[in-house]
Each structure stands twice: as C-alpha cells, then as structure tokens.
Kinemage of the C-alpha trace (Angstrom):
@kinemage 1
@onewidth
@group {chain A} dominant
@subgroup {mainchain}
@vectorlist {calphas} color= white
{ca unk a 1} P 0.024 -0.013 0.034
{ca unk a 2} L 1.312 3.471 -0.983
{ca unk a 3} L 0.054 6.442 0.924
{ca unk a 4} L -0.155 9.893 -0.774
{ca unk a 5} L 1.057 12.465 1.804
{ca unk a 6} L 0.233 16.197 1.629
{ca unk a 7} L 1.565 18.500 4.330
{ca unk a 8} L -0.665 21.582 4.657
{ca unk a 9} L -2.461 22.890 7.685
{ca unk a 10} L -5.016 25.602 8.285
{ca unk a 11} L -4.167 28.695 10.261
{ca unk a 12} L -6.412 27.403 13.062
{ca unk a 13} L -4.169 24.476 13.531
{ca unk a 14} L -6.744 21.823 12.834
{ca unk a 15} L -4.620 18.721 13.067
{ca unk a 16} L -5.232 15.470 14.816
{ca unk a 17} L -1.778 13.966 14.708
{ca unk a 18} L -1.319 10.350 15.753
{ca unk a 19} L 1.478 10.932 18.209
{ca unk a 20} L 2.042 14.616 18.485
{ca unk a 21} L -0.313 17.580 18.844
{ca unk a 22} L 0.602 21.139 18.302
{ca unk a 23} L -0.287 24.156 20.510
{ca unk a 24} L -0.161 27.725 19.394
{ca unk a 25} L -0.479 27.261 15.613
{ca unk a 26} L -1.256 30.960 15.554
{ca unk a 27} L 2.528 31.379 16.256
{ca unk a 28} L 3.979 32.149 12.858
{ca unk a 29} L 7.133 30.232 13.813
{ca unk a 30} L 5.623 27.076 12.214
{ca unk a 31} L 4.765 28.720 8.892
{ca unk a 32} L 6.532 30.126 5.908
{ca unk a 33} L 5.713 33.900 5.678
{ca unk a 34} L 6.060 36.449 2.894
{ca unk a 35} L 8.862 38.959 3.446
{ca unk a 36} L 6.467 41.577 4.830
{ca unk a 37} L 5.465 39.002 7.569
{ca unk a 38} L 1.782 39.870 7.000
{ca unk a 39} L 0.871 36.955 4.708
{ca unk a 40} L 1.417 33.260 4.633
{ca unk a 41} L 3.467 31.927 1.692
{ca unk a 42} L 1.546 29.555 -0.620
{ca unk a 43} L 3.853 26.971 -1.962
{ca unk a 44} L 1.175 24.337 -2.003
{ca unk a 45} L -1.403 26.138 -4.282
{ca unk a 46} L -4.001 25.585 -1.536
{ca unk a 47} L -2.999 27.973 1.251
{ca unk a 48} L -0.514 28.639 3.905
{ca unk a 49} L 2.465 26.283 4.063
{ca unk a 50} L 4.146 24.745 7.094
{ca unk a 51} L 7.963 25.255 7.501
{ca unk a 52} L 9.365 21.763 7.302
{ca unk a 53} L 12.760 22.962 8.417
{ca unk a 54} L 11.349 23.811 11.840
{ca unk a 55} L 12.359 21.084 14.359
{ca unk a 56} L 8.802 20.823 15.781
{ca unk a 57} L 7.309 20.320 12.247
{ca unk a 58} L 10.038 17.868 11.465
{ca unk a 59} L 9.064 15.935 14.628
{ca unk a 60} L 5.419 15.941 13.592
{ca unk a 61} L 6.302 14.541 10.218
{ca unk a 62} L 8.541 11.802 11.473
{ca unk a 63} L 6.096 10.755 14.244
{ca unk a 64} L 3.241 10.705 11.698
{ca unk a 65} L 5.244 8.478 9.407
{ca unk a 66} L 6.066 6.178 12.256
{ca unk a 67} L 2.421 5.800 13.158
{ca unk a 68} L 1.411 4.940 9.575
{ca unk a 69} L 4.181 2.436 9.266
{ca unk a 70} L 3.831 0.736 12.684
{ca unk a 71} L 0.176 0.937 13.379
{ca unk a 72} L -1.414 1.080 9.891
{ca unk a 73} L 1.188 -0.985 8.045
{ca unk a 74} L 1.708 1.417 5.187
{ca unk a 75} L 4.658 0.348 3.161
{ca unk a 76} L 5.185 3.410 0.995
{ca unk a 77} L 4.552 7.126 0.709
{ca unk a 78} L 4.178 9.479 -2.286
{ca unk a 79} L 4.876 13.019 -1.003
{ca unk a 80} L 2.766 15.575 -2.864
{ca unk a 81} L 4.690 18.754 -3.865
{ca unk a 82} L 7.712 17.300 -2.069
{ca unk a 83} L 10.022 20.179 -3.038
{ca unk a 84} L 8.176 22.114 -0.344
{ca unk a 85} L 10.139 20.016 2.243
{ca unk a 86} L 13.340 21.454 0.899
{ca unk a 87} L 12.473 25.140 1.660
{ca unk a 88} L 13.695 27.006 4.745
{ca unk a 89} L 11.645 29.386 6.951
{ca unk a 90} L 11.958 32.068 4.328
{ca unk a 91} L 10.986 29.714 1.426
{ca unk a 92} L 14.453 29.422 0.041
{ca unk a 93} L 15.598 25.910 -1.227
{ca unk a 94} L 18.061 24.293 1.139
{ca unk a 95} L 21.119 22.339 -0.114
{ca unk a 96} L 20.648 19.643 2.519
{ca unk a 97} L 17.068 19.726 3.800
{ca unk a 98} L 17.050 18.332 7.326
{ca unk a 99} L 13.621 16.688 7.145
{ca unk a 100} L 14.590 14.654 3.988
{ca unk a 101} L 17.591 13.277 5.813
{ca unk a 102} L 15.545 12.646 8.923
{ca unk a 103} L 13.269 10.424 6.828
{ca unk a 104} L 15.987 8.796 4.844
{ca unk a 105} L 18.082 7.849 7.928
{ca unk a 106} L 15.263 6.879 10.207
{ca unk a 107} L 15.475 3.153 11.168
{ca unk a 108} L 11.699 2.762 11.399
{ca unk a 109} L 11.463 3.924 7.854
{ca unk a 110} L 14.246 1.826 6.463
{ca unk a 111} L 12.910 -0.189 3.564
{ca unk a 112} L 9.723 1.926 3.126
{ca unk a 113} L 9.100 3.104 -0.369
{ca unk a 114} L 9.651 6.841 -0.665
{ca unk a 115} L 8.307 8.626 -3.817
{ca unk a 116} L 8.655 12.357 -4.329
{ca unk a 117} L 6.688 14.654 -6.548
{ca unk a 118} L 9.899 16.734 -7.048
{ca unk a 119} L 8.243 20.073 -7.610
{ca unk a 120} L 5.878 22.543 -5.823
{ca unk a 121} L 3.222 25.002 -6.791
{ca unk a 122} L 5.484 28.020 -6.662
{ca unk a 123} L 7.794 26.857 -9.559
{ca unk a 124} L 10.528 24.925 -7.714
{ca unk a 125} L 11.330 21.904 -10.034
{ca unk a 126} L 13.774 19.328 -8.718
{ca unk a 127} L 13.306 16.328 -10.994
{ca unk a 128} L 16.746 14.795 -11.300
{ca unk a 129} L 18.175 16.843 -8.340
{ca unk a 130} L 15.938 15.800 -5.362
{ca unk a 131} L 18.084 15.259 -2.225
{ca unk a 132} L 18.588 11.770 -0.920
{ca unk a 133} L 19.655 8.279 -1.983
{ca unk a 134} L 16.467 6.296 -1.382
{ca unk a 135} L 13.818 8.563 -2.993
{ca unk a 136} L 12.222 7.691 -6.332
{ca unk a 137} L 10.938 10.568 -8.312
{ca unk a 138} L 7.842 11.210 -10.386
{ca unk a 139} L 9.340 11.929 -13.852
{ca unk a 140} L 7.304 14.804 -15.110
{ca unk a 141} L 9.637 15.055 -18.135
{ca unk a 142} L 8.500 11.529 -19.156
{ca unk a 143} L 4.916 12.568 -19.088
{ca unk a 144} L 5.470 15.742 -21.134
{ca unk a 145} L 7.899 14.268 -23.739
{ca unk a 146} L 5.858 11.093 -24.347
{ca unk a 147} L 2.675 13.165 -24.751
{ca unk a 148} L 4.477 15.580 -27.211
{ca unk a 149} L 6.014 12.806 -29.277
{ca unk a 150} L 2.931 10.697 -29.653
{ca unk a 151} L 0.720 13.634 -30.676
{ca unk a 152} L 3.222 14.585 -33.349
{ca unk a 153} L 5.011 17.670 -32.027
{ca unk a 154} L 8.309 18.875 -33.649
{ca unk a 155} L 11.536 18.665 -31.784
{ca unk a 156} L 10.638 15.534 -29.702
{ca unk a 157} L 12.388 12.517 -30.983
{ca unk a 158} L 15.609 12.945 -29.010
{ca unk a 159} L 13.847 13.518 -25.588
{ca unk a 160} L 11.488 10.561 -26.336
{ca unk a 161} L 14.470 8.347 -26.933
{ca unk a 162} L 15.911 9.310 -23.493
{ca unk a 163} L 12.663 8.631 -21.682
{ca unk a 164} L 12.637 5.032 -23.169
{ca unk a 165} L 15.908 4.423 -21.303
{ca unk a 166} L 14.890 5.688 -17.868
{ca unk a 167} L 16.063 9.301 -18.645
{ca unk a 168} L 19.828 9.037 -18.442
{ca unk a 169} L 20.045 12.738 -19.338
{ca unk a 170} L 18.284 13.475 -16.044
{ca unk a 171} L 19.424 10.715 -13.709
{ca unk a 172} L 22.655 9.331 -15.178
{ca unk a 173} L 24.929 11.571 -13.056
{ca unk a 174} L 23.539 10.032 -9.819
{ca unk a 175} L 24.638 6.329 -10.401
{ca unk a 176} L 21.225 5.135 -9.313
{ca unk a 177} L 19.053 2.259 -10.481
{ca unk a 178} L 16.670 2.784 -13.501
{ca unk a 179} L 13.785 2.410 -11.117
{ca unk a 180} L 14.477 5.839 -9.724
{ca unk a 181} L 12.452 7.223 -12.639
{ca unk a 182} L 8.661 6.778 -11.904
{ca unk a 183} L 7.300 6.950 -15.505
{ca unk a 184} L 3.810 8.061 -16.078
{ca unk a 185} L 1.667 9.691 -18.781
{ca unk a 186} L -1.332 10.549 -16.594
{ca unk a 187} L -1.850 10.775 -12.867
{ca unk a 188} L -4.684 11.971 -10.450
{ca unk a 189} L -4.045 15.557 -11.461
{ca unk a 190} L -5.055 16.581 -14.949
{ca unk a 191} L -6.713 14.712 -17.753
{ca unk a 192} L -7.383 10.931 -17.667
{ca unk a 193} L -5.795 9.079 -20.583
{ca unk a 194} L -9.100 8.952 -22.367
{ca unk a 195} L -9.550 12.697 -22.081
{ca unk a 196} L -5.908 13.298 -23.131
{ca unk a 197} L -6.944 12.000 -26.612
{ca unk a 198} L -10.429 13.417 -26.531
{ca unk a 199} L -10.088 17.134 -25.674
{ca unk a 200} L -7.734 19.882 -26.754
{ca unk a 201} L -8.680 22.111 -23.876
{ca unk a 202} L -9.970 21.651 -20.324
{ca unk a 203} L -13.684 21.821 -19.559
{ca unk a 204} L -13.942 22.671 -15.895
{ca unk a 205} L -17.025 24.764 -15.905
{ca unk a 206} L -18.838 22.393 -13.434
{ca unk a 207} L -16.077 23.403 -10.777
{ca unk a 208} L -17.643 26.833 -10.427
{ca unk a 209} L -14.473 28.745 -11.187
{ca unk a 210} L -15.391 29.917 -14.770
{ca unk a 211} L -12.993 27.325 -16.144
{ca unk a 212} L -10.043 29.253 -14.608
{ca unk a 213} L -8.950 26.365 -12.352
{ca unk a 214} L -6.762 23.379 -13.531
{ca unk a 215} L -3.745 23.570 -15.841
{ca unk a 216} L -4.006 25.119 -19.292
{ca unk a 217} L -0.936 23.231 -20.482
{ca unk a 218} L -2.082 19.658 -21.079
{ca unk a 219} L -0.176 18.599 -24.241
{ca unk a 220} L -3.400 16.891 -25.296
{ca unk a 221} L -4.907 16.215 -28.730
{ca unk a 222} L -8.489 15.429 -29.487
{ca unk a 223} L -7.769 13.465 -32.684
{ca unk a 224} L -9.898 15.895 -34.755
{ca unk a 225} L -13.041 16.299 -32.751
{ca unk a 226} L -13.553 17.951 -29.407
{ca unk a 227} L -15.352 15.548 -27.015
{ca unk a 228} L -17.264 12.378 -27.549
{ca unk a 229} L -18.013 11.471 -31.219
{ca unk a 230} L -19.764 8.841 -33.186
{ca unk a 231} L -17.140 9.041 -35.978
{ca unk a 232} L -15.723 5.561 -36.140
{ca unk a 233} L -12.401 6.714 -37.660
{ca unk a 234} L -11.767 9.240 -34.825
{ca unk a 235} L -12.735 6.597 -32.224
{ca unk a 236} L -10.261 4.123 -33.641
{ca unk a 237} L -7.549 6.724 -33.680
{ca unk a 238} L -8.296 7.568 -30.037
{ca unk a 239} L -8.184 3.859 -29.011
{ca unk a 240} L -4.875 3.493 -30.806
{ca unk a 241} L -3.372 6.542 -29.067
{ca unk a 242} L -4.522 5.202 -25.644
{ca unk a 243} L -2.730 1.898 -26.382
{ca unk a 244} L 0.348 3.828 -27.571
{ca unk a 245} L 0.667 5.671 -24.374
{ca unk a 246} L 0.119 2.600 -22.246
{ca unk a 247} L 2.627 0.590 -24.309
{ca unk a 248} L 5.360 3.314 -24.109
{ca unk a 249} L 4.828 3.555 -20.323
{ca unk a 250} L 5.204 -0.246 -19.840
{ca unk a 251} L 7.948 -0.756 -22.357
{ca unk a 252} L 10.264 2.009 -21.024
{ca unk a 253} L 12.989 1.279 -18.443
{ca unk a 254} L 12.159 2.659 -15.074
{ca unk a 255} L 9.089 2.167 -12.832
{ca unk a 256} L 5.807 2.390 -14.633
{ca unk a 257} L 2.826 4.139 -12.921
{ca unk a 258} L -0.674 3.896 -14.231
{ca unk a 259} L -3.690 5.989 -13.323
{ca unk a 260} L -6.655 3.871 -12.166
{ca unk a 261} L -9.284 3.673 -14.894
{ca unk a 262} L -6.978 4.375 -17.783
{ca unk a 263} L -6.994 0.652 -18.584
{ca unk a 264} L -10.699 1.041 -19.493
{ca unk a 265} L -10.667 4.603 -20.802
{ca unk a 266} L -12.325 6.299 -17.748
{ca unk a 267} L -13.413 9.774 -18.608
{ca unk a 268} L -13.934 13.019 -16.528
{ca unk a 269} L -15.669 14.653 -19.569
{ca unk a 270} L -12.682 17.022 -20.067
{ca unk a 271} L -12.469 18.094 -16.482
{ca unk a 272} L -8.682 18.224 -15.486
{ca unk a 273} L -9.233 19.452 -11.862
{ca unk a 274} L -12.104 17.115 -10.619
{ca unk a 275} L -10.947 16.584 -7.009
{ca unk a 276} L -14.011 18.462 -5.740
{ca unk a 277} L -16.538 16.466 -7.847
{ca unk a 278} L -17.865 13.686 -5.736
{ca unk a 279} L -20.273 12.465 -8.370
{ca unk a 280} L -20.224 10.452 -11.717
{ca unk a 281} L -17.408 12.803 -12.912
{ca unk a 282} L -14.895 11.306 -10.518
{ca unk a 283} L -16.467 7.901 -9.771
{ca unk a 284} L -15.528 4.753 -11.447
{ca unk a 285} L -18.044 3.470 -13.973
{ca unk a 286} L -18.110 -0.339 -13.593
{ca unk a 287} L -19.636 -0.779 -17.102
{ca unk a 288} L -16.261 0.348 -18.676
{ca unk a 289} L -14.298 -2.924 -18.450
{ca unk a 290} L -16.916 -4.533 -20.654
{ca unk a 291} L -17.305 -1.372 -22.976
{ca unk a 292} L -13.469 -1.194 -23.466
{ca unk a 293} L -12.523 -4.851 -23.062
{ca unk a 294} L -9.945 -4.587 -25.793
{ca unk a 295} L -7.964 -1.893 -23.995
{ca unk a 296} L -8.321 -3.819 -20.611
{ca unk a 297} L -6.995 -6.955 -22.356
{ca unk a 298} L -4.209 -4.917 -23.923
{ca unk a 299} L -3.040 -3.558 -20.531
{ca unk a 300} L -3.148 -7.061 -18.867
{ca unk a 301} L -1.012 -8.507 -21.702
{ca unk a 302} L 1.396 -5.609 -21.535
{ca unk a 303} L 1.923 -6.184 -17.786
{ca unk a 304} L 2.466 -9.889 -18.363
{ca unk a 305} L 5.076 -9.091 -20.986
{ca unk a 306} L 6.751 -6.607 -18.743
{ca unk a 307} L 7.021 -9.074 -15.996
{ca unk a 308} L 8.334 -11.739 -18.297
{ca unk a 309} L 10.958 -9.327 -19.645
{ca unk a 310} L 11.970 -8.216 -16.126
{ca unk a 311} L 12.413 -11.736 -14.631
{ca unk a 312} L 14.520 -12.702 -17.683
{ca unk a 313} L 17.131 -9.988 -16.846
{ca unk a 314} L 20.174 -11.766 -15.481
{ca unk a 315} L 21.766 -8.784 -13.713
{ca unk a 316} L 19.478 -7.544 -10.847
{ca unk a 317} L 20.367 -4.379 -8.916
{ca unk a 318} L 22.217 -2.616 -11.702
{ca unk a 319} L 22.594 1.143 -11.782
{ca unk a 320} L 21.067 2.944 -14.714
{ca unk a 321} L 24.520 3.572 -16.336
{ca unk a 322} L 25.565 -0.052 -15.791
{ca unk a 323} L 22.366 -1.380 -17.308
{ca unk a 324} L 22.991 0.753 -20.438
{ca unk a 325} L 26.529 -0.430 -20.583
{ca unk a 326} L 25.523 -4.115 -20.360
{ca unk a 327} L 22.823 -3.963 -23.170
{ca unk a 328} L 23.674 -3.679 -26.783
{ca unk a 329} L 21.461 -0.777 -27.847
{ca unk a 330} L 21.082 0.258 -31.444
{ca unk a 331} L 19.034 3.176 -32.645
{ca unk a 332} L 17.386 3.295 -36.072
{ca unk a 333} L 15.041 5.377 -38.155
{ca unk a 334} L 13.003 3.857 -40.916
{ca unk a 335} L 16.333 2.611 -42.281
{ca unk a 336} L 18.591 0.471 -40.049
{ca unk a 337} L 21.181 2.265 -37.961
{ca unk a 338} L 20.104 5.613 -39.402
{ca unk a 339} L 18.103 7.425 -36.708
{ca unk a 340} L 16.635 10.774 -37.674
{ca unk a 341} L 17.170 13.206 -34.729
{ca unk a 342} L 15.887 16.144 -36.693
{ca unk a 343} L 13.168 18.615 -35.652
{ca unk a 344} L 10.710 17.141 -38.093
{ca unk a 345} L 11.346 13.492 -37.322
{ca unk a 346} L 8.324 11.563 -35.974
{ca unk a 347} L 9.723 8.012 -36.248
{ca unk a 348} L 12.227 6.008 -34.099
{ca unk a 349} L 13.258 2.339 -33.773
{ca unk a 350} L 15.305 0.742 -31.060
{ca unk a 351} L 16.885 -2.677 -30.827
{ca unk a 352} L 18.023 -3.943 -27.343
{ca unk a 353} L 19.899 -7.122 -26.718
{ca unk a 354} L 21.333 -8.313 -23.453
{ca unk a 355} L 25.051 -8.937 -23.552
{ca unk a 356} L 24.418 -12.538 -22.631
{ca unk a 357} L 22.014 -12.924 -25.439
{ca unk a 358} L 19.107 -13.949 -23.216
{ca unk a 359} L 16.750 -11.083 -24.321
{ca unk a 360} L 16.213 -9.231 -27.606
{ca unk a 361} L 13.503 -6.816 -28.482
{ca unk a 362} L 12.965 -4.430 -31.492
{ca unk a 363} L 10.537 -1.545 -31.006
{ca unk a 364} L 9.258 0.658 -33.854
{ca unk a 365} L 7.454 4.015 -33.055
{ca unk a 366} L 5.548 5.927 -35.819
{ca unk a 367} L 4.109 9.142 -34.600
{ca unk a 368} L 3.694 10.300 -38.267
{ca unk a 369} L 0.313 10.589 -39.924
{ca unk a 370} L 1.277 8.266 -42.784
{ca unk a 371} L 2.388 4.671 -42.901
{ca unk a 372} L 6.127 4.116 -42.771
{ca unk a 373} L 8.178 1.116 -43.718
{ca unk a 374} L 10.724 0.189 -41.090
{ca unk a 375} L 13.777 -2.009 -41.827
{ca unk a 376} L 13.867 -5.045 -39.634
{ca unk a 377} L 17.397 -5.925 -38.325
{ca unk a 378} L 18.790 -9.321 -39.368
{ca unk a 379} L 18.636 -11.842 -36.524
{ca unk a 380} L 21.355 -14.372 -36.955
{ca unk a 381} L 20.406 -17.867 -35.744
{ca unk a 382} L 16.797 -17.028 -34.869
{ca unk a 383} L 13.623 -15.110 -35.956
{ca unk a 384} L 11.606 -12.153 -35.031
{ca unk a 385} L 8.108 -12.614 -33.551
{ca unk a 386} L 5.394 -9.880 -33.554
{ca unk a 387} L 4.358 -9.187 -29.966
{ca unk a 388} L 2.583 -5.812 -30.361
{ca unk a 389} L 1.055 -3.772 -33.182
{ca unk a 390} L -1.306 -1.026 -31.898
{ca unk a 391} L -2.815 -0.554 -35.406
{ca unk a 392} L -4.418 -3.971 -35.338
{ca unk a 393} L -7.713 -4.784 -33.843
{ca unk a 394} L -7.940 -6.927 -30.653
{ca unk a 395} L -6.823 -9.627 -30.230
{ca unk a 396} L -4.199 -9.152 -32.899
{ca unk a 397} L -2.927 -5.976 -31.225
{ca unk a 398} L -0.985 -7.992 -28.629
{ca unk a 399} L -0.397 -11.574 -27.748
{ca unk a 400} L 1.623 -13.773 -25.474
{ca unk a 401} L 5.221 -14.461 -26.665
{ca unk a 402} L 4.314 -18.046 -27.128
{ca unk a 403} L 1.543 -17.094 -29.507
{ca unk a 404} L 3.482 -14.564 -31.514
{ca unk a 405} L 3.666 -14.938 -35.330
{ca unk a 406} L 7.058 -14.881 -37.111
{ca unk a 407} L 8.084 -11.822 -39.095
{ca unk a 408} L 10.233 -12.951 -42.032
{ca unk a 409} L 10.096 -9.838 -44.236
{ca unk a 410} L 13.027 -7.454 -44.327
{ca unk a 411} L 10.612 -4.510 -43.805
{ca unk a 412} L 7.639 -3.972 -41.435
{ca unk a 413} L 4.839 -1.566 -42.285
{ca unk a 414} L 3.982 0.504 -39.193
{ca unk a 415} L 0.698 2.302 -39.720
{ca unk a 416} L 0.067 5.910 -38.978
{ca unk a 417} L 0.252 6.884 -35.241
{ca unk a 418} L 1.134 3.235 -34.233
{ca unk a 419} L 3.892 1.317 -32.646
{ca unk a 420} L 5.046 -2.280 -33.224
{ca unk a 421} L 7.224 -4.442 -31.109
{ca unk a 422} L 9.056 -7.627 -32.118
{ca unk a 423} L 10.777 -10.068 -29.831
{ca unk a 424} L 13.693 -12.240 -30.867
{ca unk a 425} L 13.599 -15.968 -30.545
{ca unk a 426} L 16.990 -17.654 -30.901
{ca unk a 427} L 17.356 -21.179 -32.210
{ca unk a 428} L 18.573 -22.327 -28.710
{ca unk a 429} L 15.420 -20.579 -27.168
{ca unk a 430} L 15.677 -17.430 -25.220
{ca unk a 431} L 16.138 -17.702 -21.441
{ca unk a 432} L 12.795 -16.164 -20.589
C-alpha cells in the first residue's frame, strides 16, 4: 500500500496527529511567511505552508510516518509537492534539507518506499536533483515528452529516446538504479488518458471557477473532434493513441505508474481538476471494463510481458549507467542504424539485446500521420516474432510471446500513429 502524503495545515491548527499535537499554531514560527511578515506563503497552491525545516514540524512529520508504518502497516509514501520540504523558513531551497535526511536515515522507515513529486506549486522543480539516496521521483519530463512525441509535435524524438531508457540525461549523473524514474503519462491531477486523446482544452465549468482552475498546459490532442464522437475513424484513432501511451509507459526502462481507470478509458468529460467532484465525474463506472474490453486486455497482456521481460534479466540491482553499458542498444530510423534526430522527425526504432543474449527486442514507433516502412534488423540464428502492433484490432494487437507470429520480411509496415514491437527467439530458445 502506498500512501499519498500532503503537508498543509489551516491557520487554526486543525490537526489530529497520531502521536504529537501542536499548540499555538497561531505562532508564525511554524509557517513560511512572505517577506512583509503579514501573509502566509503559498507553495502548495491551496493555502499557507508549514515550515518543514522547523524542528517541531520535522518531529510531527517523522512521528506521523512512524504511526502510519507501525500501526497502519503502510509500506510506501508518495509526497505531494515534495519540493516544499526542501524550503527553509524564508521559502528558500536548502542544499541539505534536514527533514529529508531525517526520513531517509530513520531506522523505522528503512525499507519503506519513498516517492517524491519533485516540484511545488511555486515553480521549484527538482526532477533529477531531489536530495537523498532512497527517494524515487515522479518523472514529469517523461509525461511531457511522451505526450508531445505521440501527438506529433516537432523537436521531440531525442527527448523521447531518452525517456525510453529511464532518462539518463536526467538521472545518469547520480549512479542510481533505473527504477528511480517513476514513469507516467497521466496521474490523479489533470486529464485521464481517455480525455488526453479526446479534448484539446480543459472543460472545468462544473467546478464553479469559470474554467479558470486546472492546468492550461495539457499537451493533449482530441484526434480531430472535441469531445465524444460517433465518428468511427476518430474513435479508432483515439483507441490506438490510448494503447500507444500505455505501451510506451510499460515498455520503457524505469518504474511504470498507471492511473486507475486508464485501462478502461475512464473519462472525466474534459475536467482536469475534478478533485471536488464527488459524483459521476470522478467515480469509477463499472460498465467500462466490458465497454473497453480490448484496452483492458491490452493492458493485462502488456503487464504480463513486462514481468516476463524483467524476470529474464540476469543482472539484478544494476545502476542505470551499468544497465545501459551491459545492453547492446542500436538506434534506427525507418532505415537500419540511421536514426533521424531532426526537428521534423516523428519516427524512431530501437533494438535492445542483453550482452548474454538472453533477451532481444525491437521497437518501432511511428508518430507520423502516414504509414512508414521500417527496416527489420537481421537476426542471426533466430527469428523475429510480432508481440505488439497497436494498429491491429484486438486480439491481434497484442499476444503472448508463445503465440506470436514470425516476421520474415526485411521491412515492417508501421501504420500511422502506431507502434510495433518484435521479440527475438533464438534457435536455442531465449532464457525467458
């Protein structure tokens, strides 16, 4: 169980802590104040912010975590707007925030999963530089770069390539494991995956803020029609884009994170700030698994393939840099060993083979609006099998590796806005 932790308190001090209660919350010592000392600083986006560098606040945080671990058996925490914890009493970022080291070095919290949303609502962005050796990070760059590439933006192919390999441009300097990068395309904030491919703009009128709330920068694309449509061509494209996003997330190195309901195309009708909607907008519709059974099946097969790939890896516990060193990685464009890193490139292919030969995979990504012919690498002593092709209707879109059909042609046609994945089967059988 992962607990989502938010540290924000009212000025009245309404807090029912498990092991520690505060008196005198009206004392500004516990809060971060604006320079004129008249107003509370708002680094959370929802009001006054506690000063996590204050020793009493640090004690409150640690005691609360102890209670959740010991008494409630929580085994992980995702810290909302975690960069707030790095600010001092004047709101300035600290080089060595004491509360983060308190958490990391605490014996009760040893082995507990720690995940940081490494930014805050005031613009502090620490993805790739969050303090600590045990913290995993929400990779907001993964979300943005994958969205941009798949919807066909310019200047995206190089960043997309890095995201596939657990973002070495962000994390490679830290000599950490690939799992430090928490990869996601959608989360509880913002559009659902269905809405990401259905709306160009947010539709938050029901929230009562004249559509001013929620992010305006969603990197979404409605596939030609704003909102629901009966056009079968648009609906097929949306379904394909949903599968593309899910596949990239589960194929990429790092730790994949999925938003509940994306596997069955849950919608919030374009509302990207629906936390206050306790109604059909935010509820789960239990008819969706049957309505979108093909996407649900696709995700289940993706997860099974991801697990099969991971358990086949023969070198557990590798750092990100070591993993990249131990794998033979070849980049391609539509032609073999000729990747196009240009601004107008919308296609990329990648072949990965473990140094011991136990695993081989070839991925082809076509974010272009026309079909492209990708060269298939020669596979000496074996054959390529088609595992995934998001352009095909279910159940041909994904299969188990045992059911995969052989690909014998020198080229593979990847349809517009689709991806295809081949796995290599050697004559002596892969060790998977």
